[in-house]
Backbone as a ProteinNet text record, in pm:
[ID]
protein_1_A
[PRIMARY]
XXXXXXXXXXXXXXXXXXXXXXXXXXXXXXXXXXXXXXXXXXXXXXXXXXXXXXXXXXXXXXXXXXXXXXXXXXXXXXXXXXXXXXXXXXXXXXXXXXXXXXXXXXXXXXXXXXXXXXXXXXXXXXXXXXXXXXXXXXXXXXXXXXXXXXXXXXXXXXXXXXXXXXXXXXXXXXXXXXXXXXXXXXXXXXXXXXXXXXXXXXXXXXXXXXXXXXXXXXXXXXXXXXXXXXXXXXXXXXXXXXXXXXXXXXXXXXXXXXXXXXXXXXXX
[TERTIARY]
82	0	85.6	215.1	303	366.5	397.4	442	588.1	621.7	760.4	794.3	883.1	910.3	992.7	974.6	1038.3	1187.8	1257.6	1402.7	1441.3	1510.2	1549.8	1664.8	1684.6	1797.3	1926	2018.7	2143.8	2248.3	2374.1	2479.8	2470.4	2488.6	2483.3	2611.2	2716.6	2845.2	2874.6	2866.9	2883.7	3022.9	3119	3254.4	3270.2	3178.2	3185.7	3097.8	3029.2	2936.3	3011.7	2939.5	2997.5	3014.5	3110.7	3131.1	3010.1	2986.5	2870.4	2888.5	2786.3	2794.8	2785.9	2847.1	2846	2739.5	2706.1	2609.5	2471.7	2369.8	2232.8	2207.6	2131.8	2097.2	1945.9	1898.1	1754.3	1700.1	1772.6	1725.2	1716.8	1821.8	1821.6	1715.9	1699.6	1600	1458.8	1425.7	1290.9	1265.8	1368.8	1351.8	1319	1385.2	1354.7	1212.9	1174	1038.6	933.2	959.9	864.9	849	959.9	954.2	869.9	890.4	814.4	666.3	634.3	493.9	425.3	498.2	439.5	400.7	489.6	459.3	346.7	349.5	243.5	108	106.8	-18.1	-85.4	-9.5	-66.1	-104.2	-92.7	-123.9	-236.1	-357.6	-474.3	-481	-436.7	-445	-352.7	-233.2	-140.3	-191.5	-245.7	-303.4	-416.1	-502	-612.5	-561.1	-455.3	-398.6	-347.3	-276.9	-215.4	-316.8	-414.7	-503.2	-633.4	-686.2	-820.1	-822.3	-721.3	-723.9	-722.4	-638.3	-647.6	-785.5	-847.7	-982.8	-1082.6	-1070.3	-1160.7	-1144	-1020	-996.8	-1057.8	-1043.5	-1103.4	-1255.8	-1311	-1456.9	-1507.8	-1441.2	-1481.1	-1466.6	-1356.7	-1333.6	-1443	-1485	-1589.1	-1717.4	-1754.4	-1881.2	-1866.5	-1744.4	-1721.9	-1756.8	-1722.9	-1753.5	-1873	-1969.9	-2085.9	-2162.9	-2167.2	-2237.6	-2154.4	-2024.6	-1935.4	-1848.8	-1908.5	-1832.9	-1712.8	-1715.3	-1601.8	-1477.5	-1498.2	-1383.3	-1317	-1399.2	-1344	-1270.1	-1323.5	-1257.1	-1120.7	-1109.6	-986	-875.3	-912.9	-809.2	-808	-912.6	-921.7	-808.5	-772.1	-665.5	-531.4	-506	-380.4	-372.4	-482.9	-484.2	-480.7	-522.3	-513.5	-368.8	-275.2	-134.8	-73.6	-125.9	-67.4	-100.4	-225	-263.2	-180.9	-161.5	-75.3	68.1	120.5	256.9	268.2	170.2	176	166.2	70.7	53.6	174.3	229.7	344.8	467.1	479.8	590.4	584.1	467.1	452.4	479.3	413.7	426.2	568.5	628.6	762.9	866.7	860.4	960.7	954.7	834.4	822.1	858.3	815.3	847.2	997.3	1066	1211	1281.8	1233.9	1293.8	1280.7	1167.3	1148.8	1243.6	1276	1373.8	1507.8	1545.1	1674.1	1674	1568.5	1564.4	1546.9	1484.8	1466.4	1590	1688.4	1807.6	1797.8	1680.8	1663.2	1754.5	1766.1	1847.6	1994.1	2042.6	2181.8	2206.5	2112.9	2128.3	2119.6	2030.3	2017.4	2146.2	2205.2	2325.6	2449.2	2436.1	2544.3	2542.5	2431.9	2418.7	2471.6	2477.9	2515.9	2406	2375.3	2269.4	2321.8	2334	2384.3	2275.8	2319.3	2222.9	2133.8	2193.1	2113.5	2005.3	2037.7	1937.7	1824	1860.5	1759.3	1667.2	1725.7	1644.7	1559	1618.8	1542.2	1429.9	1455.3	1350.8	1235.4	1267.3	1162	1084.8	1157.2	1090.5	998.8	1043.1	960.5	835.6	851.8	736.8	635	681.5	588.8	541.9	623.2	578.8	463.5	465.5	354.1	225.1	234.5	117.3	77.9	177	147.4	66.1	93.5	15.9	-130.8	-154.1	-291.9	-358.4	-285.1	-337.9	-376.9	-287.8	-313.7	-429	-439	-548.8	-683.8	-688.8	-813.7	-854.1	-759.2	-791	-831.3	-760.3	-793.2	-928.6	-954.4	-1083.8	-1198.2	-1180.5	-1284.8	-1311	-1203.8	-1219.8	-1285.5	-1243.1	-1289.2	-1425.5	-1445.7	-1566.5	-1677.6	-1646.2	-1750.7	-1775.3	-1672.7	-1689	-1698.2	-1698.3	-1721.5	-1619.8	-1494.1	-1389.5	-1380.7	-1397.7	-1399.8	-1256.8	-1214.5	-1078.2	-1083.6	-1011.8	-1008.7	-922.3	-809.3	-717	-749.7	-655.5	-675.8	-662.4	-757.3	-742.2	-616.2	-566.5	-444	-323.7	-325.8	-218.2	-227.1	-351.5	-368.8	-312.4	-342.8	-293.3	-140.6	-79.7	66	127.3	72.7	127.5	102.6	-16.7	-45.9	52	84.5	180.2	319.5	362	492.5	499.3	389.2	385.6	397.9	327.7	335.8	477.3	541.7	680	774	745.9	826.1	810.1	686.3	664.2	738.8	741.6	817.6	966.1	1019.7	1161.6	1195.6	1111.6	1136.4	1130.4	1035.8	1024.9	1147.6	1198.6	1320.1	1439.6	1444.3	1557.1	1557.1	1443.6	1441.8	1451.3	1416.7	1424.6	1568	1666.2	1805.7	1844.4	1766.5	1800.9	1713.3	1627.1	1540	1586	1573.4	1611.4	1490.4	1371.3	1248.8	1134.4	1024.1	907.2	853.1	861.6	816.1	895.8	1027.7	1110.3	1078	1046.3	1010.8	885.5	787.7	665.5	694.9	790.7	825.3	884.3	937.6	992.3	882.5	759.9	652.3	631.6	623.1	613.3	734	850.8	971.3	985.3	937.8	959.6	835.4	718.1	595.7	521.2	502.9	419.2	470.4	601.4	646.4	613.7	628.8	594.2	444.8	364.5	219.7	178.6	242.3	208.3	258	369.2	433.5	412.1	334.1	322.4	226.6	153.3	57.2	-84.6	-108.5	-243	-335	-285.6	-369.5	-369.8	-261	-252.4	-147.8	-160.7	-63.9	75.7	173.8	309.8	362	311.3	354.4	308.6	206.2	156.1	227.4	317.8	389.4	500.9	554.7	674.3	784.7	865.7	969.6	1060.1	1091.5	1177.7	1107.6	978.9	903.6	880.9	860.3	844.6	971.9	1086.3	1212.9	1229.2	1187.9	1195.6	1101.1	980.2	882.7	931.4	1012.9	1066.6	1162.7	1213.6	1307.4	1240.8	1109.6	1038.6	963	976.5	913.7	761.7	699.8	553.8	496.7	570.9	525.2	506.2	597	588.4	480.6	452.7	342.4	209.2	192.7	70.2	60.3	171.5	171.1	132.5	183.2	149.8	1	-54.2	-197.5	-279.6	-237.4	-309.8	-302.4	-190.6	-180.4	-285.1	-308.1	-409.1	-548.9	-572	-702.7	-736.8	-634.7	-659.1	-642.1	-570.3	-538.5	-583.5	-633	-681.3	-566.2	-454.2	-340.5	-225.2	-131.6	-10.7	74.8	105.3	182.3	329.7	411.7	554.3	575.9	493	504.9	472.8	374.5	341.7	459.4	518.2	631.8	745.7	771.6	878.3	849.7	727.2	693.1	696	638.7	638.5	779.5	863.5	1002.6	1078.6	1050.7	1116.8	1076.7	947.9	902	967.5	971.3	1034.7	1183.9	1250.9	1393.1	1421.8	1336	1353.8	1338	1239	1219.4	1342.8	1397.2	1517	1636.2	1653.4	1765.1	1754.7	1634.5	1617.1	1641.4	1603.5	1631.6	1782.5	1856.2	2001.9	2060.9	2012.2	2058.5	2021.5	1903.1	1861.6	1954.2	1999	2094.1	2228.6	2268	2397.9	2399.6	2284.7	2279.6	2224.1	2187.4	2127.2	2225.4	2179.8	2263.1	2208.6	2298.2	2257.1	2169.9	2200.3	2127.6	2108.9	2016.1	1992.6	2073.1	2148.6	2233.7	2175.4
-120.3	0	125.4	107.5	222.4	231.5	353.3	371.1	340.3	303.5	296.8	428.5	502.6	637.2	634.1	729.5	726.2	746.1	692.8	704.5	825.6	922.9	1039.9	1007.8	1094.3	1077.7	1106.4	1013.5	1028.3	940.8	970.6	888.1	746.7	648.5	509.5	466	528.8	492.4	584.7	529.7	614	673.6	613	664.7	795.7	826.9	952.1	1059.5	1026.2	1121.4	1228.5	1338.2	1447.3	1404	1460.7	1423.7	1462.3	1385.3	1408.8	1535.5	1619.8	1739.1	1701.1	1781.7	1754	1832.7	1951.8	2036.1	2017.9	2033.7	2029	2145.6	2118.8	2220.9	2236.2	2359.5	2385.5	2339.9	2367.9	2331.6	2180.6	2108.4	1963.2	1897.5	1949.9	1892.8	1912.4	2034.9	2060.8	1989.5	1973.4	1898.9	1752.8	1695.2	1556.9	1546.1	1640.8	1639	1654.3	1741.2	1761.2	1633.8	1565.2	1440.8	1335.8	1322.8	1225.1	1260.2	1386.8	1428.5	1411.5	1438.4	1424	1279.2	1188.3	1047.7	1000.4	1042.3	1003.6	1054	1170.1	1225.9	1140	1049.8	961	824.7	809.2	681.7	704	685.6	714.6	621.4	497.2	402.4	442.2	489	531.4	655.8	750	870.2	832.9	739.4	696.1	629.8	549	482.6	583.6	684.1	780.7	878.3	921.4	1028.5	978.6	868.1	827.5	716.6	628.1	515.9	562.1	659.6	706	760.4	831.1	883.3	768.8	668.4	553.4	479.6	463.2	394.5	471.5	603.1	684.8	676.7	676.4	667.1	534.5	425.5	294.7	288.7	343.9	342.3	417.5	529.6	609.5	528.8	451.9	380.1	241	191.7	71.8	100.5	221.6	265	359.6	332.8	421.8	429.5	319.1	318.4	372.2	395.5	446.9	558.6	674.5	783	829.5	810.1	852.9	769.5	644.4	561.3	619.3	660.4	721.6	850.3	927.8	1051.4	1023.1	911.1	882.5	827.8	755.7	695.7	752.4	827	877.9	971.6	1059.9	1155.8	1084.4	982.4	908.4	839.8	775.8	707.4	806.1	928.5	1032.5	1055.1	1031	1041.7	910	799	668.1	622.1	639.8	594	659.3	793.1	852.4	801	776.6	724.7	590	502.9	369.2	375.9	452.6	457.8	521.5	628.2	692.5	601.6	524	428.8	325.8	268.4	165.4	219.6	330.1	383.5	429.5	498.8	553	442.9	342.9	235.9	159.2	128.2	49.5	133.8	260.3	346.3	367.2	388	407.3	279.1	166	38.9	16.3	50.7	34.3	123.8	239.6	325.3	252.6	180.7	114.6	-12.6	-95.7	-221.7	-200.5	-91.7	-64.4	-1.3	37.3	101.6	252.2	307	451.6	523	468.4	533	539.2	432.3	431.4	538.9	553.6	654.4	795.5	811.5	943.4	983.7	889.2	919.4	928.7	886.8	908.1	1050.4	1121.1	1260.7	1350.2	1479.8	1572	1582.5	1470.8	1463.3	1383.1	1449.2	1381.8	1303.7	1216.5	1139.4	1230.8	1338	1432.3	1498.1	1535.2	1594.4	1496.1	1369.9	1269.4	1246.6	1227.7	1203.9	1326.2	1445.8	1568.1	1585.5	1551.1	1561.7	1467.8	1344.9	1250.4	1298.5	1346.1	1394.9	1512.1	1602	1716.1	1671.8	1576	1529.1	1458.5	1361.2	1288	1374.3	1470.8	1563.5	1650.6	1688.6	1764.7	1684.5	1557.1	1470.8	1447.1	1445.6	1426.4	1542.8	1663.7	1779.8	1763.3	1723.1	1703.9	1590.8	1481.3	1366.4	1402.7	1470.8	1508	1605.7	1699.5	1795.9	1727.2	1632.9	1560.4	1478.1	1405.3	1319.4	1401.3	1511.5	1595.2	1662	1715.7	1778.8	1681	1558.3	1456.6	1422.5	1400.2	1358	1466.3	1591.4	1698.7	1751.9	1776.6	1846.6	1756.1	1629.9	1540.9	1422.1	1375.6	1262.3	1306.3	1436.9	1494.5	1447.3	1441.9	1412.7	1528.9	1498.6	1601.3	1637.8	1757.7	1804.2	1929.9	1929.3	2047	2157.1	2119.2	2216.5	2250.2	2313.6	2358.5	2242.3	2230.1	2127.8	2147.2	2271.4	2297.1	2226	2208.7	2134.7	1985.3	1934.9	1797.1	1780.3	1876.4	1871.8	1872.4	1953	1961	1825.9	1760.4	1631.4	1525.1	1527.1	1432	1449.3	1574.3	1601.3	1551.8	1576.8	1528.9	1376.8	1311.1	1164.7	1115.5	1181.6	1141.7	1161	1271.3	1294.6	1191	1151.1	1046	914.1	883.2	762.7	767	884.2	901	876.3	935.1	919.4	773.6	706.2	565.5	479.5	510.3	435.5	451.7	573.8	597.5	523.8	521.7	458.9	307.3	241.7	95.1	41.9	122.3	74.1	39	99.3	69.3	-71.7	-135	-267.2	-377.6	-342.9	-442	-467.9	-591.5	-626.5	-657.7	-654.9	-679.2	-607.4	-592.3	-527.1	-609.1	-741	-825.9	-798.8	-783.4	-752.9	-615.1	-519.7	-385.9	-390.7	-470.4	-484.6	-556.4	-649.1	-722	-631.7	-518.3	-426.6	-363.4	-368.1	-304.9	-370.8	-505.7	-565.3	-535.8	-518.2	-495.4	-351.2	-257	-114.9	-47.5	-81.5	-10.6	-78.2	-210.1	-278.5	-264.8	-278.3	-258.8	-118.9	-18.9	116.2	128.6	61.7	66.7	4.9	-104.3	-173	-98.2	-26.9	34	184.1	243.9	390	445.5	358.6	406.4	412.1	358.8	359.9	263.9	146.1	42.8	50.1	95.4	113.6	220.2	284.7	388.6	327.2	399.4	346.5	325.3	403.2	387.7	255.1	191.6	64.4	-55.6	-32.5	-141.8	-193.9	-308.4	-359.5	-254.6	-234.2	-130.8	-141.2	-263.3	-278.6	-227.6	-259.4	-213.5	-62.7	-12.1	132.9	205	150.2	211.4	207.9	97.6	89.4	190	200.8	294.1	438.4	469.3	604.3	640.1	537.7	562.1	558.8	537	524	652.3	704.6	833.2	831.5	716.8	712.9	738.3	703.2	728.9	878.2	958.4	1103.3	1164.7	1102.4	1149.3	1129.4	1013	986.5	1080.1	1102.5	1194.8	1336.3	1378.3	1512	1522.6	1418.7	1418	1425.2	1352.3	1354.3	1491.6	1561.7	1697.1	1788.6	1772	1853.5	1816.9	1690.1	1646.6	1703.2	1725.1	1757.8	1905.2	1980.8	2119.1	2214.9	2329.1	2428.4	2500.5	2517	2589.9	2495	2545.3	2468.1	2460.5	2339.2	2319.1	2294.2	2306.7	2278.2	2131.6	2044.1	1902	1877.3	1949	1933.6	1976.4	2090.3	2139.6	2039.7	1983.4	1883.4	1760.7	1707.9	1585.3	1607.5	1718.4	1746.2	1767.2	1830.7	1853.3	1721.8	1628.3	1497.8	1424	1426.6	1360.7	1423.6	1557	1626	1594.2	1593.1	1562.3	1420.3	1325.1	1186.6	1174.7	1246.4	1243.8	1297.6	1407.1	1465.5	1371.1	1310.6	1217.9	1098	1043.3	926.8	964	1085.4	1130.4	1137.6	1187.9	1194.5	1054.1	962.7	824.6	761.1	797.1	744.8	788.6	914.3	963.4	893.5	863.1	799.8	654	585.8	441.9	412.9	514.9	494.3	425	315.4	242.4	260.5	254.6	275.8	164	43.4	-69.5	-176	-268	-381.5	-500	-562.4	-676.2	-806.4
0	0	0	8.5	2.6	-133.4	-179.6	-316.6	-334.8	-459	-499.7	-564.9	-502.9	-548.9	-676	-766.2	-895.8	-885.8	-981.8	-987	-1068.1	-1010.7	-1085.4	-1178.2	-1278.1	-1367.4	-1291.9	-1295.5	-1221.5	-1287.1	-1268.5	-1325.4	-1272.2	-1360.1	-1318.6	-1250.1	-1284.5	-1224.9	-1108.3	-986.2	-867.6	-860.8	-931.2	-922.8	-996.1	-1089.2	-1164	-1104.4	-994.9	-936.6	-859.3	-836.3	-758.9	-614.4	-543.6	-404	-319.9	-216.1	-131.2	-48.6	-43	40.9	187.6	269	412.7	486.5	437.9	507.2	446.5	530.5	481.2	386.6	282.5	184.6	179.6	190	181.8	47.2	-60.3	-193.5	-209.9	-169.1	-185.4	-97.2	23.3	114.2	62	19.9	-30.3	-162.5	-245	-370.4	-341.7	-241.3	-202.5	-148.3	-63.5	-7.4	-116.9	-214.2	-323.2	-405.5	-430.8	-506.7	-435	-303.2	-225.1	-223.9	-200.2	-195.1	-330.2	-437.7	-571.2	-598.5	-559.3	-581.1	-489.6	-363.9	-271.6	-319	-384.6	-434.2	-538.9	-602.1	-702.8	-645.1	-515.6	-451	-349.9	-396.2	-311.6	-191.3	-206.8	-95	19.4	-15.4	88.8	160	84.1	144.8	239.5	196.5	281.6	408.5	395.4	513.1	613.6	566.3	656.8	716	637.8	682.1	743.1	692.5	733	837.1	836.2	930.5	1076.2	1117.3	1256.7	1292.2	1199.5	1223.9	1238.8	1153.5	1161.7	1294	1339.9	1466.3	1583.8	1582.6	1688.6	1684.3	1563.7	1548.7	1605.1	1570.7	1621.9	1773.6	1823.9	1968.5	2043	1987.4	2053	2071.1	1971.5	1980.1	2036.9	2049.3	2129.4	2274.9	2321.1	2458.1	2459.5	2373.3	2363.7	2495	2568.5	2696.5	2810.9	2787	2890.9	2833.4	2807.5	2744.1	2824.9	2956.6	3037.9	3007.7	2966.6	2928.5	2804.3	2707.5	2586.7	2621.1	2713.6	2754.4	2818.2	2889.8	2962.4	2872.2	2765	2679.7	2538.5	2502.3	2365.8	2330.2	2422.9	2394.8	2375.9	2456.8	2443	2307.6	2267.4	2138.3	2022.8	2047.8	1946.1	1903.3	1992.9	1957.9	1914.7	1966.5	1937.1	1795.4	1751.1	1618.1	1507.2	1507.6	1404.2	1409.5	1529.2	1540.9	1470.5	1490.4	1431.6	1280	1227	1081.9	1014.1	1071.2	1010.4	1016.8	1123.7	1134.7	1022.7	999.9	898.1	758.5	723.9	588.4	560.7	655.5	633.5	622	709.5	705.8	575.2	527.4	404.4	282.5	279.6	165.8	152.2	265	260.8	219.7	267	228.7	78.2	20.5	-123.2	-202.5	-148.8	-213.4	-226.3	-121.6	-120.2	-203.7	-191.8	-264	-414.2	-453.2	-596.4	-660.2	-580	-632.1	-640.3	-608	-614.6	-516.2	-396.3	-294.2	-336.5	-396.4	-440.1	-546	-638.6	-742.9	-684.9	-588.2	-525.4	-454.6	-382.5	-306.4	-395.2	-521.9	-616.6	-672.1	-647.9	-688	-574.7	-596	-486.2	-381.5	-317.6	-218.5	-100.5	14.7	132.3	204.2	296.1	374.5	457.5	510.5	589	505.7	380.6	291.6	265.8	244.3	213.5	332.1	450.6	569.8	601	591	618.3	517.1	391.4	290	317.1	355.2	390.8	512.9	613	734.1	701.9	612.8	575.1	500	407.6	329.4	417.6	493.8	579.5	696.4	737.8	841	794.1	666	609.8	616.8	579.5	589.3	734.9	823.1	965	1020.5	972.5	1016.5	977.8	852.6	806.2	883.2	899.8	972	1114.6	1184.2	1323.9	1335.4	1241.3	1244.5	1223.4	1129	1104.7	1226.8	1284.9	1399	1521.2	1546	1661.5	1643.9	1525.4	1498.9	1513.3	1461.9	1474.2	1619.9	1697.7	1836.9	1922.3	1903.2	1991.7	1950.3	1822	1778.1	1725.1	1694	1644.2	1735.7	1804.9	1895.3	2040.8	2063.2	2196.6	2300.9	2260.6	2358.4	2456.7	2585	2689.2	2727.2	2688.8	2713.6	2798.3	2910.2	2997.3	2937.4	2882.3	2825	2681.2	2614.4	2477.1	2378.4	2283	2178.3	2095	2090.1	2013.3	2074.1	2206.5	2270.9	2238.1	2227.9	2182.5	2041.8	1956.2	1818.5	1815.8	1902.1	1906.8	1942	2044.9	2086.1	1979	1917.6	1810.3	1695.3	1663.4	1556	1593.9	1716.7	1761.3	1757.9	1794.6	1788.6	1645.2	1553	1412.6	1359.3	1397.1	1355.3	1417	1541.1	1604.1	1529	1489.1	1410	1278.3	1214.1	1090.2	1113.9	1219.5	1250.6	1280	1357.4	1388	1262.5	1173.7	1049.4	962.4	952.1	875.1	936.6	1067.9	1136.2	1118	1144.1	1140.6	999.1	898.7	760.8	722.4	789.5	759.5	801.3	889.2	941.4	883	788.3	725.3	582.5	538.7	402.2	314.7	372.3	296.5	365.9	293.9	353	469.7	459.3	568.5	695.1	680.5	796.7	852.2	764.4	811.8	898.6	857.6	936.8	1068.3	1064.9	1187	1294.6	1255.3	1355.3	1440.9	1392.6	1468.5	1604.9	1613.2	1747.5	1835.1	1774.1	1852.8	1899.3	1817.1	1845.9	1903.9	1851.3	1888.3	2002.7	1995.6	2093.8	2237.2	2263.5	2402.9	2454.8	2369.3	2412.1	2439.7	2356.5	2374.4	2507.3	2545.5	2669.9	2793	2779.9	2896.5	2906.7	2816.9	2813	2917.7	2986.2	3085.1	3033.7	2913.4	2857	2931.1	2965.9	3027.1	3179	3236.5	3381.3	3409.4	3521.9	3557.8	3567.8	3518	3517.7	3659.5	3753.6	3893.6	3952.9	3891.7	3942.5	3880.4	3788	3723.4	3813.7	3775.1	3841.8	3827.6	3931.5	3925.2	3802.9	3760.8	3642.7	3517.3	3504.6	3388.7	3394.5	3513.3	3527.3	3484.6	3518.8	3478.3	3327	3264.1	3118.4	3054.2	3109.8	3053.7	3061.8	3163	3176.7	3063.1	2993.5	2884.2	2747.2	2741.5	2614.3	2581.9	2460.3	2426.9	2428.7	2398.2	2397.4	2535.9	2640.6	2777.2	2800.2	2747.9	2768.3	2679.6	2564.9	2481.6	2553.3	2615.4	2691.2	2811.2	2880.2	2993.8	2949.4	2834.9	2784.6	2752.3	2691	2662.3	2790.8	2892.6	3020.1	3086.7	3067.6	3121.3	3058.3	2928.4	2860.2	2908.3	2936.6	2983.7	3121.3	3204.5	3345.2	3379	3295.7	3330.9	3220.8	3264.2	3167	3098	3167.3	3111.3	3080.8	3002.3	2973.6	3099.3	3141.8	3264.2	3231.8	3333.9	3316.8	3280.9	3336.6	3304.6	3157.9	3105.3	2962.8	2875.3	2908.4	2830.4	2835.1	2953	2966.4	2882.3	2892.2	2819.7	2668.4	2622.9	2479.1	2426.4	2506.3	2465.5	2454.4	2543.2	2537.4	2410.4	2376.9	2253.9	2131.7	2127.5	2014.4	2008	2124.1	2126.9	2081.6	2119.9	2076.1	1925	1869	1724	1651.8	1701.8	1640.2	1652	1769.1	1790	1696.4	1681.2	1594.7	1449.1	1408.1	1272	1247.4	1345.4	1332.4	1322.1	1405	1398.3	1264.4	1212.3	1082.5	971.4	976.1	875.3	889.4	1012.8	1035.1	992.4	1001.5	971.1	832.9	758.2	626.4	533.1	471.1	374.7	235.5	136.4	-1.5	-54.8	-16.6	-73.1	33.5	5.8	93.3	43.3	129.6	89.7	139.6
[MASK]
++++++++++++++++++++++++++++++++++++++++++++++++++++++++++++++++++++++++++++++++++++++++++++++++++++++++++++++++++++++++++++++++++++++++++++++++++++++++++++++++++++++++++++++++++++++++++++++++++++++++++++++++++++++++++++++++++++++++++++++++++++++++++++++++++++++++++++

């Protein structure tokens, strides 16, 4: 369901290519993002997966708990950030892997295009879609599904967007360690499911075994859930919210840097 991005015209012999730039370039980054967005625009199934599936999951969740709306209020905001993270992780990891297995990535890196430009371009392209995705899901939850939020819905949108960007960063990172689309999907139980179980969605992290609580303290999804809960409980932006949101943003940035460092030209 994810697209195979087109191969640009580039020298076939990497030995004759221009040397790789070391600094990020605005032009190269935006050109990469434009190429990705253009191709994604021709793939209706991928667009539907990224933009509509989180909304559909929230809609189903709301009416699963139709007789207990307070349950939806307690977990709906957390899932508002988790669903975009999962979808962006899947789409980004598989799309990036296809770039490498098809040989497109090797040709791109034979051009005056650094790994940082490529990763930043992908992050910008999928980040643009993440903004739309998060806005649709937040608007649906707050204004159509009557999610009861004490704080500002804009803060919910901010955390949902950070979660989607984190999912994009994780997808770019793990794609470097997969040699097939099947392996890319297999990373989901290893990377996403432990965070889902330990983030505090099902039980308070303080009630977990001390070892699991310590692990949860090192996982970014835990701070995303904490940030969402801060919005649910407080009318104003709290210091805890700023801390939690900053940790999620910092983790996304760190994973993007690691993704650029581990990016390989081809799958062996």
